[in-house]
N, C-alpha and C positions, 0 to 999 in steps of 0.2 A: 121877517125874513124866512124861506121857504128854500132855498137852495144855496150851495157852495158858492162863494162869493168873494172878492177883494173889497172893500169899506175904501171911497174916495177920501181924501182930505177937505173936498166941499161938502163932504157929507158931515163935517164935525158939528158937534152939538145935539146930533140924532137919538133918538131911542129905538135899539132894533128887539121888534119880537122874534122869538126864535120860535118858530110854528110846524114844524115838522117833526114826529114822531120818529123819520127814519133819519134824524139828524143830519148835520154838515158840517162841513169847516170855512170860518169867515176870518179872513186875513184883512191884518189891521195895515192901514199905510205905513210907508216911512215915517218913523217920529218925526214933530215939526212943535213948535212952542204952541201951546195952547191948545191942542187938538185933544177933542175929548168925545166920545160915546159911553151910550150905555146899551146893556144886553139884557134882556126879559126873557125867562123861559116862559114860553106861553101855553106849550104843549111837551107834559113828559117826555122827553128823548128814550127810543128803545135801541137808540145808536147814538154813542156821544155827539153832543153840538162842541164843535172842538173852535177855541178863539186861539190865533196863533199870530205870533209877529212878523212881518214881511222879510226879514232876511237871516234869522236861525242866531241871531248875535248874544242870545242871551242876554235880554235889556227890559223883560218885564217883572217888575219890582211892586212888594206890598203886602197886605193880607188877604186869606180867605177866615172867613167863620161859619162853622156849620151848627145844626139844631143843638148838638153836646157840650156846646159851646169853647169848641176846641177853635183858638184862635192859631193860623198857621201863616207863617211867617214865608212870601213869596221871594225868594232872592236869583236873580239873572237866571231867568227860565225864558223860555219862548212860548209856550203853551199853557192855557186854561181849558179842563175839559169839564163840562157840565155830564156827570156820567150817568151813562146809560143804563135804563133800568132802578136808577136810583133817585136821578136828579129831580127835582119837582116844580109846578107851574108856580111861577115868584120866585124863584131863584135867579140871582142875579148877580151884572158883572159890572163896574163902571171902571174905565180907563182913562187917563189923559197924561200927555207929555210934554217933557220940560223941553224936547228939542233932540235928547240924547236917549232918552228912556222913555218905557211908558210903568205908570205908576197908577196902581190897582188895589181896588176893595173888592171882595164878592162874599157873597152870603149863602146859605143852601140851608133849607128847612128839613134835610137828610144828612143824616153821619155817613160820610164819605160822597155825599152828591157832588162835591169838586176834589179833581187831581189838576196838581200841574207838572208841565216835565218841561227839559231843554234839548234839544236836538244835538 
């Protein structure tokens, strides 16, 4: 991926390589049972890569782990950011839906390489 876009349900199972230093926003489709996607930072961003849910309904849950071993809970959030000037090549996010929520696991090789937020 190199530009802002909305992922479609028929792309389930794909891996997306985030490849624009300027960063961009990727919007997940509405949750549906079994949808899953993987995102890998290919180019370290100078502006954040933002992965967001489609409705601002606080439906992103899971964990992320950074290089210093901080395991952080993600509860009822909407957006995960690969942080500008911090996130590194190889940082990653996997999301999967049960039809109501998005469950995620993310990893960063940098301290503070990932942040999450609700809208």
